[in-house]
C-alpha positions as CSV (number, residue, x, y, z in Angstrom):
1,M,74.3,132.9,170.4
2,P,77.2,132.2,168.0
3,M,78.8,128.9,168.4
4,K,82.3,128.9,169.7
5,R,84.9,126.8,168.1
6,T,87.4,124.8,170.1
7,S,91.0,124.8,169.2
8,K,90.7,121.2,167.9
9,E,87.8,122.2,165.6
10,A,89.8,125.2,164.3
11,T,92.8,123.0,163.7
12,A,90.7,120.4,161.8
13,I,89.2,123.1,159.6
14,F,92.6,124.6,158.9
15,A,94.0,121.2,158.0
16,L,91.1,120.6,155.6
17,L,91.7,123.9,153.9
18,I,95.4,123.1,153.5
19,L,94.3,119.7,152.0
20,V,92.0,121.4,149.5
21,V,94.7,123.8,148.3
22,A,97.3,121.0,148.1
23,M,95.0,118.8,146.0
24,M,94.2,121.7,143.7
25,Q,97.9,122.4,143.2
26,T,98.6,118.7,142.6
27,A,95.9,118.6,139.9
28,Q,97.3,121.7,138.2
29,L,100.8,120.3,138.3
30,A,99.6,117.0,136.8
31,T,97.9,118.8,134.0
32,A,101.0,120.9,133.3
33,A,103.2,117.8,133.5
34,T,101.1,115.9,130.9
35,E,101.2,118.9,128.6
36,S,104.9,119.2,129.0
37,V,105.5,115.5,128.2
38,T,103.3,115.6,125.1
39,K,105.0,118.7,123.7
40,A,108.4,117.2,124.4
41,K,107.3,114.1,122.5
42,L,106.2,116.1,119.5
43,T,109.4,118.2,119.7
44,A,111.5,115.0,119.7
45,F,109.5,113.6,116.7
46,L,110.0,116.8,114.6
47,S,113.7,116.9,115.5
48,E,114.7,113.2,115.3
49,V,112.3,111.8,112.7
50,I,111.5,114.7,110.3
51,G,114.7,116.6,110.9
52,F,113.2,120.0,112.0
53,H,115.3,121.1,114.9
54,M,113.5,123.5,117.3
55,N,115.7,126.6,117.1
56,Y,112.6,128.9,117.2
57,R,109.9,129.7,119.7
58,F,107.0,127.3,118.9
59,W,104.5,126.9,121.7
60,G,101.7,128.8,123.4
61,D,98.9,128.8,120.8
62,F,96.7,125.8,121.3
63,Y,96.7,122.7,123.5
64,N,93.6,120.7,124.2
65,V,92.7,117.4,125.8
66,S,89.3,115.7,125.2
67,R,87.6,112.3,125.1
68,P,85.6,112.1,121.8
69,S,82.1,110.7,122.3
70,N,82.3,108.5,119.3
71,Y,85.0,106.5,121.0
72,G,82.9,106.0,124.1
73,G,85.5,107.5,126.5
74,K,88.2,104.9,125.5
75,V,90.3,107.5,123.7
76,E,92.1,110.5,125.2
77,E,92.7,112.9,122.3
78,V,95.4,115.5,122.7
79,D,95.5,118.3,120.1
80,I,98.4,120.7,119.5
81,I,98.5,123.6,117.0
82,A,101.8,125.3,116.9
83,P,102.8,128.1,114.4
84,C,106.4,129.1,114.0
85,T,108.0,132.0,112.1
86,V,111.3,131.0,110.3
87,P,113.5,132.8,107.9
88,N,111.8,133.1,104.5
89,G,108.6,131.5,105.6
90,Q,106.1,130.3,108.1
91,I,105.6,126.8,109.6
92,N,102.5,125.4,111.1
93,V,102.3,122.1,113.0
94,L,99.1,120.3,113.8
95,A,99.5,117.2,116.0
96,V,96.8,114.8,117.2
97,F,97.5,112.0,119.6
98,Y,95.0,109.2,120.4
99,N,96.0,107.4,123.6
100,D,99.6,108.5,122.9
101,C,99.5,107.0,119.4
102,I,100.3,109.5,116.6
103,Y,96.9,109.9,114.9
104,D,98.2,112.7,112.7
105,I,101.2,115.0,112.6
106,Y,100.8,117.6,109.9
107,F,103.9,119.7,109.2
108,V,103.2,122.6,106.7
109,V,105.7,125.1,105.3
110,Y,104.7,128.4,103.6
111,G,107.0,130.6,101.6
112,S,110.4,129.8,100.3
113,A,111.7,128.0,103.4
114,T,113.2,124.6,102.5
115,Y,112.3,122.4,105.5
116,V,110.5,119.9,103.3
117,P,112.9,117.9,101.1
118,Q,112.3,116.6,97.6
119,A,110.6,113.2,97.7
120,S,113.1,110.2,97.5
121,L,113.1,106.6,98.5
122,D,116.2,107.3,100.7
123,W,114.3,110.1,102.6
124,I,111.4,107.8,103.3
125,K,113.6,105.0,104.5
126,N,115.5,107.3,106.7
127,V,112.3,108.7,108.3
128,M,111.2,105.1,109.0
129,K,114.5,104.2,110.5
130,E,114.5,107.3,112.7
131,Y,110.9,106.6,113.7
132,R,111.9,103.0,114.8
133,T,114.4,104.6,117.2
134,F,111.9,107.2,118.3
135,A,109.2,104.5,118.9
136,A,111.6,102.4,121.0
137,N,112.4,105.4,123.1
138,Y,108.7,106.1,123.8
139,N,107.7,102.4,124.5
140,I,105.9,102.0,121.2
141,D,106.0,98.5,119.8
142,I,108.3,98.4,116.7
143,D,107.5,95.0,115.2
144,H,105.2,96.7,112.6
145,V,107.9,99.3,111.9
146,E,110.4,96.5,111.2
147,T,108.0,94.9,108.8
148,A,107.4,98.2,107.0
149,L,111.2,98.7,106.6
150,S,111.6,95.2,105.2
151,L,108.9,96.0,102.6
152,L,110.7,99.2,101.7
153,D,113.9,97.3,101.2
154,K,112.2,95.4,98.3
155,V,111.6,98.6,96.4
156,S,114.4,100.2,94.3
157,E,112.6,103.5,93.4
158,L,109.6,105.7,94.1
159,Q,106.8,104.2,92.0
160,T,103.3,102.9,92.3
161,V,103.7,99.7,94.3
162,N,101.6,97.2,96.1
163,A,103.6,94.7,98.2
164,T,102.5,92.4,101.1
165,S,104.3,90.8,104.0
166,G,102.2,88.8,106.5
167,D,99.3,91.0,107.6
168,M,100.8,94.2,106.2
169,K,100.3,95.7,102.7
170,M,102.5,98.5,101.5
171,V,100.8,100.9,99.1
172,M,103.1,103.5,97.4
173,T,101.7,106.2,95.1
174,C,103.3,109.1,93.3
175,Q,101.0,111.6,91.6
176,S,101.0,115.1,90.2
177,N,98.1,117.5,90.8
178,N,97.1,120.8,89.4
179,V,94.4,122.4,91.5
180,G,93.4,125.9,90.5
181,G,96.4,126.3,88.3
182,I,98.8,125.5,91.3
183,P,100.9,122.4,90.5
184,S,102.0,120.0,93.2
185,N,103.6,116.6,93.5
186,I,102.4,114.2,96.2
187,T,104.2,111.0,97.3
188,Q,102.5,108.8,99.8
189,V,103.4,105.4,101.4
190,Q,101.0,103.5,103.5
191,W,101.5,100.3,105.4
192,I,98.0,98.9,105.9
193,Y,96.7,96.0,108.0
194,S,95.6,93.5,105.4
195,T,93.7,90.2,105.5
196,N,93.3,87.6,102.8
197,I,89.9,89.1,101.8
198,G,90.3,92.9,102.5
199,D,92.2,95.8,104.0
200,A,91.5,97.5,107.4
201,A,92.9,100.9,106.3
202,E,92.2,102.6,109.7
203,K,95.1,100.5,111.1
204,C,98.2,101.7,109.4
205,I,101.4,103.7,109.2
206,S,101.3,106.5,106.7
207,I,103.8,109.0,105.3
208,S,103.0,111.6,102.7
209,L,105.1,114.4,101.3
210,T,103.8,117.3,99.1
211,Q,106.0,119.6,97.1
212,G,104.4,122.7,95.6
213,E,103.5,126.3,96.6
214,V,102.7,124.8,100.0
215,K,105.0,122.1,101.2
216,E,103.7,119.4,103.6
217,I,104.8,116.4,105.5
218,R,102.2,114.2,107.2
219,F,102.7,111.2,109.4
220,A,100.4,108.8,111.3
221,D,100.8,105.5,113.1
222,T,97.6,103.9,114.4
223,W,98.8,100.3,114.2
224,D,98.7,99.8,118.0
225,L,95.5,101.9,118.5
226,F,93.1,99.7,116.6
227,S,92.6,95.9,116.5
228,V,90.9,93.9,113.8
229,S,88.2,91.2,114.1
230,N,89.8,88.6,111.9
231,K,86.8,86.3,111.7
232,C,85.0,86.8,108.4
233,I,82.7,84.7,106.2
234,S,83.4,84.5,102.4
235,Q,81.9,86.7,99.8
236,A,79.8,83.9,98.5
237,E,78.3,83.1,101.9
238,A,77.7,86.8,102.6
239,K,76.0,87.2,99.3
240,S,73.7,84.3,99.9
241,I,72.7,85.8,103.3
242,G,72.3,89.3,101.9
243,W,70.3,88.2,98.8
244,N,67.4,87.0,101.0
245,A,66.8,90.6,102.3
246,P,65.9,92.4,99.0
247,L,63.7,89.6,97.8
248,N,61.0,90.6,100.3
249,H,61.8,94.3,100.1
250,E,59.3,96.6,98.4
251,V,60.0,100.1,97.1
252,T,57.6,102.7,98.5
253,L,56.7,105.5,96.1
254,T,54.9,108.7,97.2
255,N,53.0,110.9,94.7
256,A,52.4,114.6,94.8
257,D,49.2,114.1,96.8
258,G,51.1,112.2,99.5
259,L,49.6,108.8,98.6
260,T,52.0,105.9,98.8
261,T,52.3,102.8,96.6
262,N,54.4,99.7,97.3
263,V,56.1,98.3,94.2
264,Q,57.7,94.9,94.0
265,P,61.1,95.2,92.1
266,N,61.9,93.3,88.9
267,W,64.9,91.2,89.6
268,T,65.4,89.8,86.1
269,K,68.7,90.6,84.6
270,N,69.8,92.1,87.9
271,F,73.3,93.4,88.5
272,T,75.3,93.1,91.7
273,Q,78.2,95.2,93.0
274,V,80.1,94.1,96.1
275,S,82.7,95.5,98.5
276,L,84.3,94.7,101.8
277,G,85.1,97.3,104.4
278,Y,86.3,97.2,108.0
279,I,84.1,99.4,110.2
280,L,84.9,100.9,113.6
281,G,82.5,99.7,116.3
282,Q,79.8,102.1,117.5
283,V,79.1,102.8,121.2
284,F,75.5,103.9,120.7
285,N,72.7,103.3,118.2
286,N,72.3,106.2,115.8
287,T,69.0,106.3,113.9
288,L,70.4,108.9,111.6
289,N,72.8,106.3,110.3
290,D,69.9,104.2,109.2
291,T,68.5,107.1,107.1
292,L,71.8,107.8,105.5
293,H,72.6,104.1,104.8
294,F,75.5,104.1,107.2
295,A,76.5,101.1,109.2
296,N,74.9,101.0,112.6
297,G,76.8,98.6,114.8
298,G,74.9,98.6,118.1
299,G,74.8,95.2,119.9
300,T,77.8,93.0,119.1
301,H,79.7,95.6,117.1
302,N,80.1,98.2,119.8
303,D,83.8,98.5,120.5
304,P,85.1,101.8,118.9
305,L,88.7,100.5,118.8
306,I,87.9,97.3,116.9
307,L,87.5,97.2,113.1
308,Y,84.7,94.8,112.1
309,P,84.3,93.3,108.6
310,L,81.2,94.5,106.7
311,W,80.2,93.1,103.3
312,E,78.1,95.5,101.2
313,F,76.1,94.4,98.3
314,D,74.4,96.8,95.8
315,F,71.7,94.7,94.1
316,Y,70.5,96.6,91.1
317,F,67.0,96.2,89.7
318,G,66.5,94.9,86.2
319,R,64.8,98.2,85.6
320,S,64.8,101.5,87.5
321,I,61.7,102.4,89.6
322,S,61.1,106.1,89.6
323,G,64.8,106.8,90.2
324,N,65.4,103.9,92.6
325,E,68.2,101.8,91.2
326,G,68.4,98.9,93.6
327,I,68.7,97.6,97.2
328,Q,71.8,98.1,99.3
329,V,72.4,95.4,101.9
330,G,75.1,95.3,104.6
331,V,76.1,91.9,106.1
332,W,78.5,91.7,109.1
333,G,81.3,89.3,108.1
334,D,81.9,88.0,111.7
335,T,78.4,87.4,112.9
336,K,76.5,86.9,109.6
337,E,73.9,89.5,110.7
338,I,72.2,91.8,108.2
339,D,73.0,95.4,109.3
340,Y,70.8,97.4,106.9
341,C,68.6,97.0,103.9
342,S,67.5,100.0,102.0
343,S,67.0,101.3,98.4
344,F,69.4,103.6,96.6
345,G,69.2,105.7,93.5
346,I,68.6,109.2,92.1
347,L,65.9,109.9,94.7
348,S,67.6,108.0,97.5
349,S,70.6,108.9,99.6
350,G,73.8,107.0,98.9
351,S,73.1,106.6,95.2
352,P,76.2,105.2,93.3
353,S,74.5,105.6,89.9
354,A,72.4,108.3,88.2
355,G,71.5,106.2,85.2
356,N,68.8,103.6,84.6
357,T,71.2,101.0,83.2
358,P,74.3,100.8,85.5
359,E,77.3,99.1,84.0
360,P,79.6,96.8,86.0
361,S,82.5,98.5,87.6
362,S,85.8,96.9,88.7
363,G,86.3,99.7,91.3
364,N,86.1,99.0,95.0
365,M,83.2,101.1,96.3
366,Q,83.7,102.5,99.8
367,P,81.2,100.9,102.1
368,P,79.3,103.1,104.5
369,T,81.0,104.0,107.7
370,Q,79.9,105.3,111.1
371,N,82.4,108.2,111.1
372,S,84.7,110.0,108.6
373,E,87.8,110.1,110.8
374,P,90.9,108.8,109.0
375,S,89.6,106.4,106.1
376,Q,92.1,104.9,103.7
377,S,94.6,107.6,104.7
378,H,95.0,108.9,108.2
379,A,97.4,111.4,106.8
380,A,94.4,113.0,105.0
381,A,92.2,113.0,108.0
382,T,91.1,116.3,109.6
383,P,91.2,115.8,113.4
384,S,88.5,117.3,115.6
385,L,89.9,120.2,117.5
386,T,87.1,120.5,120.1
387,S,87.0,122.9,123.0
388,S,85.2,120.6,125.3
389,P,86.4,120.2,128.9
390,S,89.6,118.3,129.1
391,A,90.0,115.1,131.1
392,P,92.5,116.8,133.6
393,E,90.1,119.7,134.0
394,L,87.2,117.3,134.8
395,R,89.4,115.4,137.3
396,Y,90.5,118.7,138.9
397,C,86.8,119.7,139.4
398,A,85.9,116.3,140.8
399,V,88.7,116.5,143.3
400,V,87.6,120.0,144.5
401,V,84.0,118.8,144.8
402,L,85.0,115.7,146.8
403,V,87.2,117.7,149.2
404,I,84.5,120.3,149.8
405,S,81.9,117.6,150.4
406,L,84.2,115.9,152.9
407,T,84.8,119.3,154.6
408,A,81.0,119.8,154.9
409,V,80.5,116.4,156.4
410,I,83.2,116.9,159.0
411,L,81.9,120.3,160.0
412,V,78.3,119.0,160.4
413,G,79.7,116.2,162.7
414,L,81.6,118.8,164.7
415,N,78.6,121.0,165.1
416,R,76.5,118.1,166.3
417,K,79.2,117.2,168.8
418,V,79.4,120.8,170.1
419,N,75.6,121.1,170.4
420,T,75.4,117.9,172.4
């Protein structure tokens, strides 16, 4: 016989249904509000900082929120792609925000539209001054912006410049390119976090301006996104630690029949190349990184928003061993731990030399990193536009599941009460 519901039970069920609908609507409104705020922030940046006023229809093409796995859930990434048709051309805007910091804003103009000005020191100074005001309005710390402006004031013209103030280094470059017969002029200014022994290039402000067939403006500010582990041993101490690893390292050679032979390297007349890089922490151990000679933080270097110092030494053999040129060793500057020790060369991954007698180089080789997201220049980075479920969507689903579960529990309790 069907169970009859009392008026109280019916009222309780109706109230729960109303609660479910209300919470669903609240989640949808919260998602819409976040999207609206982010787009308004981008619109304000384009208008107030770059000088592109929104007189045309812009939105409706792509908006996505995700939490990249390589940041261990600590970063909310918001991606916006917005095309816009203007007189005499087309404009595309790609914007990537990490925890509300501007990871990359990429403003591209096609055609003869003149929304990208000619590069000048006055234009760069004006952009930074307007950004200072913009940052203050959006509760972004402006101390680093003030330092950047003070460094700009020391420059009288656009030219290749390196200048330092405290923990900030300004690097200004002006270059002409001709790729595929298409000429372009690129001006870039970066304000990089710098220590007395190296630069943490992930932590920076960056402006670049390209004039050519395609005109571009790119801007990034990750100064408040990343922090830096400032404790670091000297190069001499790191080398003494790193040198112990290859002394006991043998090179394994495999012939055509699959037979292996271990060879002890000849270290007479050896040659050493050294570099220092700051590596973002890793939230998981990745065995592929070991194979590719990439830094594998694990343990104590596991915060994806902290840049850790890593010394890298390329110890070249006195003589090449079947294409193997030497041993590459990574030493963490803050903990003195050896991170990796592996051979490199023609037949190894990560070979810096194809010859048997490498010559000294004054260049600063880029040490291995755990990801390729913005390196020396955030402005040159390609953000990941993933289609994974967004954080608001996941929260929305969780709310629905929770409410449905509560409804089921209450109904079971009511049924038991009626049956008794």
